[in-house]
Structures are given as C-alpha cells and as structure tokens.
C-alpha positions as CSV (number, residue, x, y, z in Angstrom):
1,M,-0.1,-0.1,0.2
2,E,2.9,2.4,1.0
3,N,4.5,1.7,-2.2
4,R,1.3,2.4,-4.1
5,R,0.7,5.7,-2.5
6,G,5.1,6.6,-3.0
7,L,4.4,5.5,-6.8
8,F,1.1,8.1,-6.7
9,Q,3.0,10.5,-5.2
10,F,5.9,10.4,-7.2
11,I,3.2,10.6,-10.5
12,L,1.7,13.4,-9.3
13,Y,5.1,15.1,-8.4
14,K,6.1,15.1,-12.2
15,L,3.1,15.8,-13.6
16,K,3.1,18.8,-11.6
17,R,6.4,19.4,-13.2
18,I,5.8,19.0,-16.5
19,F,2.1,20.8,-16.6
20,R,3.5,23.9,-14.5
21,Y,2.1,26.0,-16.7
22,G,-1.5,27.5,-16.0
23,L,-3.8,28.6,-19.1
24,Q,-3.5,32.2,-17.9
25,E,0.0,32.4,-18.3
26,I,-0.1,30.4,-21.5
27,R,-1.7,32.9,-23.2
28,E,0.2,35.6,-21.5
29,V,3.1,34.0,-23.0
30,E,1.5,33.3,-26.3
31,Q,0.5,37.0,-26.5
32,N,3.8,38.5,-26.0
33,P,4.7,40.6,-28.8
34,L,7.9,39.2,-29.5
35,F,6.5,36.0,-29.7
36,V,2.9,37.1,-31.9
37,E,6.1,38.8,-34.6
38,H,8.1,36.1,-34.8
39,K,4.9,33.3,-35.4
40,T,3.6,36.1,-38.0
41,H,6.7,36.7,-40.3
42,L,7.3,33.1,-40.0
43,L,3.4,32.0,-41.0
44,Y,3.3,34.8,-43.9
45,R,6.3,33.4,-45.2
46,G,5.2,29.9,-45.0
47,A,1.5,30.6,-46.1
48,L,3.1,32.1,-49.1
49,A,5.6,29.2,-50.2
50,L,2.6,26.9,-49.5
51,M,0.5,29.5,-52.0
52,L,3.3,29.3,-54.3
53,L,3.8,25.2,-54.4
54,C,-0.1,24.9,-55.2
55,I,-0.5,27.3,-57.9
56,F,2.0,25.1,-59.4
57,F,0.6,21.4,-58.8
58,S,-2.7,23.0,-60.0
59,L,-1.0,23.3,-63.4
60,I,0.5,20.2,-63.7
61,P,-3.7,18.3,-63.6
62,L,-4.9,20.6,-66.1
63,S,-2.0,19.6,-68.5
64,Y,-4.2,15.7,-68.8
65,G,-7.8,17.3,-68.3
66,G,-7.6,16.7,-64.4
67,Y,-9.7,19.3,-63.9
68,H,-11.0,18.3,-60.0
69,T,-7.4,17.8,-58.6
70,A,-6.6,21.4,-60.4
71,L,-9.9,23.0,-58.6
72,T,-9.3,21.2,-54.9
73,Y,-5.6,22.8,-55.4
74,F,-6.5,26.4,-56.6
75,G,-9.0,26.1,-52.9
76,L,-6.1,25.8,-51.2
77,V,-4.1,28.9,-53.1
78,L,-7.6,30.7,-51.5
79,V,-6.7,29.3,-48.0
80,F,-3.1,30.2,-47.9
81,A,-3.6,33.5,-49.6
82,S,-6.5,34.5,-47.2
83,A,-4.1,33.4,-44.0
84,M,-1.5,35.9,-45.9
85,V,-4.0,38.6,-45.5
86,G,-5.2,37.8,-42.3
87,V,-1.9,37.2,-40.6
88,K,-0.2,40.7,-41.2
89,S,-4.2,42.9,-41.3
90,L,-5.1,41.2,-37.4
91,N,-1.3,40.3,-36.6
92,R,-3.4,37.0,-34.9
93,P,-1.0,34.0,-36.2
94,D,-3.5,31.9,-33.6
95,L,-6.5,32.8,-35.6
96,A,-4.9,33.0,-39.3
97,A,-3.5,28.9,-38.4
98,A,-6.7,27.7,-36.5
99,F,-8.9,29.3,-40.1
100,S,-6.5,27.8,-42.6
101,A,-6.3,24.3,-40.8
102,Y,-10.6,24.5,-40.7
103,I,-10.8,25.7,-44.3
104,S,-8.1,23.1,-45.9
105,V,-9.6,20.1,-44.1
106,I,-13.2,21.1,-45.5
107,I,-11.7,21.5,-49.2
108,L,-9.6,18.1,-48.7
109,G,-12.2,16.1,-47.3
110,I,-15.2,17.5,-50.2
111,S,-12.1,16.6,-52.4
112,F,-11.5,13.6,-51.4
113,Y,-15.2,12.3,-51.3
114,T,-16.3,13.6,-54.5
115,N,-13.2,12.3,-56.3
116,P,-14.5,10.7,-59.6
117,D,-12.3,8.0,-59.2
118,P,-12.0,7.1,-54.9
119,H,-10.4,4.0,-55.6
120,K,-7.3,6.0,-57.2
121,V,-7.4,8.3,-54.4
122,G,-4.3,7.5,-52.2
123,F,-6.0,7.1,-49.5
124,D,-2.9,6.1,-46.9
125,A,-0.6,9.3,-48.1
126,F,-4.1,11.5,-48.3
127,W,-4.8,10.8,-44.1
128,L,-1.2,11.1,-43.6
129,W,-1.0,14.4,-44.8
130,I,-4.0,15.1,-42.4
131,L,-1.8,13.7,-39.2
132,M,0.6,16.2,-40.0
133,I,-1.9,19.3,-39.1
134,P,-1.7,19.3,-35.3
135,F,2.4,19.6,-35.2
136,L,1.7,22.8,-37.7
137,V,-1.0,24.3,-35.6
138,D,0.0,23.5,-32.7
139,Y,3.5,25.9,-32.7
140,F,1.3,28.6,-35.0
141,A,-1.8,28.7,-33.4
142,G,-0.4,28.0,-29.7
143,L,-1.7,25.4,-27.0
144,I,-4.9,26.8,-27.1
145,M,-6.0,27.5,-30.1
146,G,-3.6,24.8,-31.7
147,A,-5.8,22.1,-30.1
148,I,-9.2,23.8,-31.3
149,A,-7.5,23.5,-34.8
150,S,-6.3,19.9,-34.4
151,L,-9.6,19.1,-33.9
152,S,-10.5,19.8,-37.6
153,G,-8.7,16.4,-39.0
154,F,-10.5,14.1,-35.9
155,F,-14.0,15.8,-36.6
156,L,-12.8,15.0,-40.7
157,S,-12.1,11.1,-39.7
158,V,-15.1,10.9,-38.0
159,L,-17.1,12.3,-40.0
160,I,-15.7,9.7,-42.8
161,M,-14.7,6.6,-41.3
162,W,-17.4,6.6,-38.1
163,S,-20.5,7.6,-40.3
164,P,-22.8,6.5,-43.2
165,L,-19.9,7.6,-45.0
166,R,-17.9,4.9,-44.2
167,S,-19.8,2.7,-46.6
168,H,-18.4,4.7,-49.6
169,F,-14.9,3.1,-48.9
170,T,-15.4,0.2,-47.4
171,H,-12.8,-1.3,-50.3
172,Y,-9.5,0.7,-48.1
173,G,-9.8,-2.4,-45.1
174,D,-11.5,-2.2,-41.8
175,N,-8.7,-1.0,-39.8
176,I,-7.8,2.2,-41.0
177,L,-11.5,2.6,-41.0
178,T,-12.0,1.8,-37.8
179,Y,-8.6,3.0,-35.8
180,Y,-7.3,5.6,-37.3
181,P,-9.8,8.8,-35.3
182,E,-8.6,7.0,-32.8
183,V,-5.2,7.3,-33.9
184,Y,-5.2,10.6,-34.9
185,L,-6.1,11.5,-31.3
186,I,-2.8,10.1,-30.4
187,V,-0.4,12.0,-32.8
188,A,-2.6,15.2,-32.2
189,L,-1.6,14.4,-28.3
190,W,1.4,13.9,-29.0
191,A,2.2,16.8,-31.0
192,W,0.7,18.7,-28.5
193,M,2.9,17.8,-25.3
194,I,5.9,18.7,-27.5
195,Q,4.7,22.1,-28.3
196,Y,3.9,22.2,-24.7
197,Q,7.6,21.4,-24.1
198,I,8.9,25.0,-26.7
199,F,6.1,26.8,-24.8
200,G,7.6,25.9,-21.4
201,Y,11.1,26.4,-23.1
202,Q,10.2,29.9,-23.9
203,A,8.0,30.5,-20.9
204,D,11.3,30.1,-19.1
205,S,13.2,32.4,-21.8
206,L,10.9,35.2,-21.1
207,R,11.0,34.5,-17.5
208,A,14.9,34.7,-17.5
209,E,14.3,38.1,-19.9
210,R,12.2,39.9,-17.3
211,E,14.3,38.9,-14.5
212,R,17.7,40.2,-16.0
213,H,15.8,43.3,-17.2
214,A,14.3,43.7,-13.6
215,Q,18.0,43.3,-12.6
216,Q,19.4,46.0,-15.0
217,E,16.6,48.1,-14.1
218,E,17.5,47.2,-10.5
219,R,21.1,48.0,-11.0
220,I,20.4,51.4,-13.1
221,R,18.0,53.0,-10.0
222,G,20.8,51.9,-7.9
223,V,23.2,54.0,-9.9
224,E,21.0,56.9,-10.6
225,K,20.7,56.5,-6.8
226,Q,23.9,56.9,-6.2
227,Q,25.1,59.4,-8.4
228,E,21.9,61.3,-7.0
229,E,23.8,60.9,-3.5
230,R,27.2,62.1,-5.1
231,I,25.8,65.0,-6.1
232,R,23.7,66.2,-3.4
233,S,27.2,65.1,-1.0
234,M,29.0,67.5,-3.5
235,E,26.5,70.4,-3.8
236,K,26.3,70.3,0.3
237,Q,30.4,70.7,0.5
238,M,30.1,73.3,-2.5
239,A,27.4,75.2,-0.4
240,A,29.8,74.6,3.1
241,Y,32.7,76.0,1.3
242,E,31.0,78.9,0.1
243,E,29.6,80.0,3.3
244,N,33.5,79.0,4.5
245,H,34.7,81.6,1.5
246,S,32.2,84.5,2.5
247,L,33.7,84.1,6.0
248,V,37.1,84.6,4.9
249,E,36.2,87.5,2.6
250,R,34.2,89.7,5.0
251,Y,36.6,90.0,7.0
252,H,39.4,90.5,5.0
253,H,37.3,93.0,4.5
254,D,36.7,94.3,7.6
255,L,40.0,93.4,8.9
256,R,40.9,97.7,8.9
257,H,37.7,98.6,10.8
258,Y,39.1,95.9,13.2
259,T,42.4,97.2,14.0
260,R,41.1,100.9,13.9
261,V,38.7,99.9,16.3
262,I,41.8,98.3,18.4
263,K,44.2,101.2,17.6
264,E,41.3,104.1,19.5
265,Y,41.2,101.3,22.2
266,L,45.0,101.3,22.9
267,E,45.4,105.3,22.2
268,K,42.9,105.6,25.3
269,G,44.6,103.6,27.3
270,E,41.2,100.9,27.7
271,T,43.3,97.7,27.1
272,E,40.7,95.8,28.9
273,R,37.9,97.0,26.1
274,A,40.7,95.9,23.4
275,I,41.3,92.6,24.8
276,S,37.9,91.5,24.7
277,Y,37.6,93.2,21.7
278,L,39.6,90.8,20.0
279,K,38.5,87.7,22.1
280,E,35.5,89.0,20.0
281,I,36.7,88.5,16.7
282,D,38.9,85.6,17.8
283,G,35.8,83.6,18.7
284,N,34.1,84.6,15.0
285,L,37.1,83.4,13.1
286,D,36.5,80.0,14.7
287,Q,33.5,79.9,12.3
288,V,36.5,79.8,9.5
289,V,38.7,77.2,9.0
290,H,41.2,76.5,6.1
291,M,44.1,74.9,6.5
292,T,46.5,72.9,4.7
293,Y,46.9,69.4,5.7
294,C,48.2,67.8,2.5
295,D,48.9,68.8,-1.4
296,N,45.7,67.5,-2.5
297,H,43.4,70.5,-2.8
298,L,40.2,68.8,-3.4
299,I,40.9,67.0,0.1
300,N,42.3,69.8,1.8
301,S,38.5,71.7,1.2
302,I,36.4,68.8,1.9
303,L,38.5,68.4,5.1
304,S,38.5,72.0,5.4
305,V,34.5,72.0,5.3
306,F,34.1,69.0,7.8
307,R,36.2,70.3,10.2
308,M,34.5,73.6,10.4
309,R,31.6,71.3,11.4
310,L,33.0,69.7,13.7
311,N,34.1,72.5,15.8
312,R,30.7,73.7,15.5
313,Q,29.9,70.1,17.4
314,S,32.5,71.0,20.2
315,C,34.4,67.7,19.0
316,T,38.0,66.8,19.7
317,T,39.3,66.6,15.9
318,K,42.4,64.9,14.5
319,I,43.6,65.3,11.3
320,I,46.7,63.9,9.5
321,A,46.5,63.6,5.5
322,A,49.3,63.0,3.2
323,V,48.0,62.7,-0.2
324,P,49.5,63.8,-3.7
325,E,47.6,66.4,-6.1
326,D,47.3,63.9,-8.7
327,L,45.0,61.0,-7.9
328,K,43.7,58.3,-10.7
329,I,40.0,59.1,-9.2
330,K,37.3,61.1,-10.2
331,E,37.1,63.9,-8.4
332,L,33.1,63.3,-8.0
333,D,33.8,59.8,-6.7
334,L,36.8,61.0,-4.1
335,T,34.2,63.7,-2.9
336,A,31.4,61.2,-2.2
337,L,34.0,59.2,-0.8
338,L,35.3,61.2,1.5
339,S,32.4,63.0,1.9
340,N,30.0,60.1,3.0
341,I,32.4,58.7,5.5
342,L,33.2,61.9,7.3
343,E,28.8,62.6,7.2
344,D,28.4,59.5,8.7
345,A,31.1,60.5,11.3
346,C,28.7,63.4,12.3
347,D,26.0,62.4,12.5
348,A,26.4,60.0,14.9
349,L,28.8,62.3,16.9
350,Q,25.5,64.4,17.7
351,K,24.3,61.4,19.8
352,V,27.2,61.2,21.9
353,E,28.1,63.5,25.1
354,E,29.7,66.5,23.9
355,S,32.8,65.6,26.6
356,K,33.1,62.6,24.7
357,R,32.9,64.0,21.4
358,L,36.4,62.7,19.4
359,I,37.4,61.8,15.4
360,N,40.7,60.8,14.5
361,V,41.4,60.9,10.8
362,R,44.2,59.7,8.5
363,I,44.4,59.5,5.1
364,D,48.2,58.7,3.3
365,Y,48.7,57.3,-0.4
366,R,51.8,55.3,-0.9
367,D,52.4,52.2,-3.3
368,G,49.5,53.7,-5.7
369,K,46.4,53.2,-2.9
370,L,45.0,55.8,-1.2
371,R,43.9,54.4,2.4
372,I,41.3,56.3,4.5
373,Q,41.0,55.8,7.7
374,V,38.3,57.4,10.5
375,E,37.5,56.4,14.2
376,N,34.9,58.3,15.6
377,T,33.2,57.5,19.2
378,C,29.5,56.6,18.7
379,A,26.4,56.6,21.5
380,V,24.9,53.2,20.2
381,Q,25.9,49.9,19.5
382,T,26.0,49.5,15.8
383,Q,24.5,46.2,14.3
384,F,25.3,45.0,10.6
385,T,24.3,43.1,7.6
386,E,25.1,39.6,6.5
387,D,27.4,41.7,3.8
388,G,29.1,43.6,6.7
389,L,27.3,47.1,6.6
390,P,26.2,49.1,9.1
391,I,22.1,49.2,9.8
392,S,21.5,52.4,9.6
393,T,19.9,53.9,13.0
394,K,18.5,57.0,11.6
395,E,14.5,57.6,11.9
396,V,15.2,57.6,7.8
397,R,17.0,54.7,7.1
398,G,18.5,54.7,3.7
399,G,21.8,53.1,4.4
400,I,22.9,55.1,1.0
401,G,26.5,56.3,2.4
402,T,28.2,53.3,3.5
403,K,26.7,51.6,0.5
404,S,28.1,54.6,-1.7
405,V,31.4,53.8,-0.1
406,R,32.0,50.0,-0.5
407,D,30.2,50.6,-4.4
408,I,33.0,53.0,-4.9
409,A,36.0,51.4,-3.6
410,R,34.5,48.2,-5.3
411,E,35.0,50.2,-8.3
412,Y,38.3,51.0,-8.2
413,K,39.5,47.6,-6.9
414,G,39.5,48.3,-3.3
415,V,37.6,47.6,-0.3
416,A,35.6,49.2,2.3
417,G,35.6,47.7,5.7
418,F,33.4,48.9,9.3
419,R,33.4,47.7,12.2
420,Q,32.7,48.4,15.9
421,E,35.3,48.4,18.7
422,G,33.8,49.5,22.2
423,D,32.2,53.0,22.1
424,R,34.7,53.5,18.9
425,F,33.3,53.3,15.2
426,I,36.3,52.9,12.3
427,T,36.2,52.6,8.5
428,M,38.6,51.3,6.3
429,V,38.6,52.3,2.8
430,V,41.4,50.9,0.6
431,I,41.6,51.9,-3.0
432,G,43.8,51.6,-6.2
433,C,44.4,55.1,-7.9
C-alpha cells in the first residue's frame, strides 16, 4: 500500500513539474509581442510558399484534364492567400492558423469524397498529410487555439470513417477506417505535448529575460541613486565651502575696521576693552577653517569644511593627511567617498555626549593605494548586515552612504570595511588610484 502511495505521489509530482503552467500564463506568454511578431512573419512566409507550391501543382493536372485536382489546389491557394492577408491585417497568427486548418480540411474532405475515381485516391498518403496538421497548427496557433484547430482533422476522420459515409470507402479496409480517428487523437496529443515543451522553453526564456531586465533596471536605479547622492553630497560641501569662503572675504574686508577700533582702544589706554574685542574677533574667526593638510586641493577643501562643522559640534578633532595632488580617481567619486564617511561620522557624533566627542582622521597615499581611516566615538552599539554594512539608526533609514562608499571602493578594485570596538566606530577604505 505504501509503495502504491509513493508511486502515485511520484507520478503526481512529475505531472505537476511537466504541466506547471496554467491557462492564464500560457495566454500571457503566447501573446507576448516578441513571439507574436516571430510567428506572424514565419506564418506569412510559410503561407506564401505553400500558395506558390499549390499554384504550381494546380497547373500539372490541367495538362491532362485533371480539373478536380486542379480545383482542389486552387481552393488551397485561396486559403493560404486569405491566411497571408489575415495574419498581416490582424497580427493574430493563432486565428490565421486555426482558420487555415479548418478551411483546408473542409476543402480536402470535399475533394476526397467527390473524387470521380475514389479507388485511385491514395488513401494512406491522404490521411498521412492530415496527420501533419496538429504539428503545424500547434506551433503557429499556440496551445489553446492549436488544440482547437487540431480537432479539424479528427472531425473529418470521424465524419468519413465513423458515420454512414464509411460505406463509400469500405474497399480501403476495416483497420484504417476503424482505428484512424483514435490514432489521430494520439498523434494530436503527442504534437500538443511537444509544443507544450517548446512553450515551456519559451516561457522560461521570457521569464529569464524579464528577470534580467528587472535586475538591469534595479542596477540602473541603484546607479542613479548613487549619482544623485554623490551630487547632493558635493552640492552640500560646495555650499559649506562657499559659506566658509564668504566668511573669509567678509573678515578680510572688515580687518581694517577691526584694527582701527583696537588702535583707538589702545590710544585711549582702554586695554581691557581691546582684549575683550580681540577675543570677540577670535571667536568669530573660529567659524572660518581652512588648513593645509596635504598637497591635494580637493581633500583639503573637504577636510576644511568638515573641520568647521566638527568645531561647531565641540568635537576633539585630529586630522593627518599625506596625499599628493594627482590621483587617478574622479573628483566626483573622491568627494562622495570622503564626504559620505565624514557625514556619517558627524551624524554619529551628534548623539554622543559633548565631552566624549572625538574623531581621528588619517588619510595617506603610498604604493598606488589611497588609504582612509576614520575613527569616531558613537553612542549606540551598531548592528551589521550579513555583507558587513552597518544598519542605519536614523529615523529615515537609507543606508546609502556606507553602500556608496563600498561601491566606489569596489569600482576602483578596493575594499571598504566597517567595525565597532567598544564606543569607537572605525571605517577603513583602501582603493587603487
């Protein structure tokens, strides 16, 4: 009993694997514009070839007075001509193939029955040609319309062999008259199964193509998002740089006024007021940060902008940089790389108590490798994804910054790593440039 149940389950599993597509999915695949266009062109050319062939064959019997045969071929010429017009105007190869199958079978059946000398009709050859119908229409008409069109040959065989018309053809033998409709159904089922396997290949190919297209669109969206993030980051840094530059210009312009005020205080002996005024100026100048960390102008600008922001956060900052001016990396990528790292560090420092805010930045270039290490204090224990990216703790989680850092590193055949040691979060990037 258990063996029978196991065999039944195995057979059921195999059948589900074979017939894994429903009617709705079959129609969706068969109506795919790519497949419809291919079948339309192929059916048009095939109908044209058959039409020309029937025209040629209709001329031969005319030479010896075979008007019945010539008329049959001429009827088929009209069928194939109609199929060509229909498939081009409607763009429906399934309807054109089904129509051609039924009308052809009607013409052939009438010709077979009305033949003036039925004893000379090649019965076996005639019905072998009828057996080819399922293989042709299943491909062009599809699984559903093809199955309907294939019934045309079955209807003709039943009409002639299992009806009173059978008596008109008893000289052909009882075996073929009795079993042919059954044989036709078996052959039609076989043709349908073959077409179902072809359909499965087409469906799998279409599904794979859709998946590749979806993946490509996802990659494009990812690249576009990264580019937008890089542009926003660069615009933010440029705005901060412009702000810093404006402050420098303003204080440079006002410097003569400051010195004039201090001179008046000193001439009047108001030393305390002069010292207080100098402290006020010094406090305002703290807003302006522009230091030379290395020979690379872009890195200097980025570090200066973030140094100004870190000073506003009352953060203990240590920056060491040794990078030459010329690097084989796009400025947009370098800006996005360094800005994203420092942006995330600044965001993390905002959550740390002011007395514990600390950041160490080290950037150097040697042996064709740019190395960036940023270590900052953080207030929470960071969680990481399976691929090593930190999970954002922002209210609106995006995770774009660290992912962008890793993607840029990979683009330049490098690596990016993130880890936490106690209350210190460490970002390490090494890229070839």
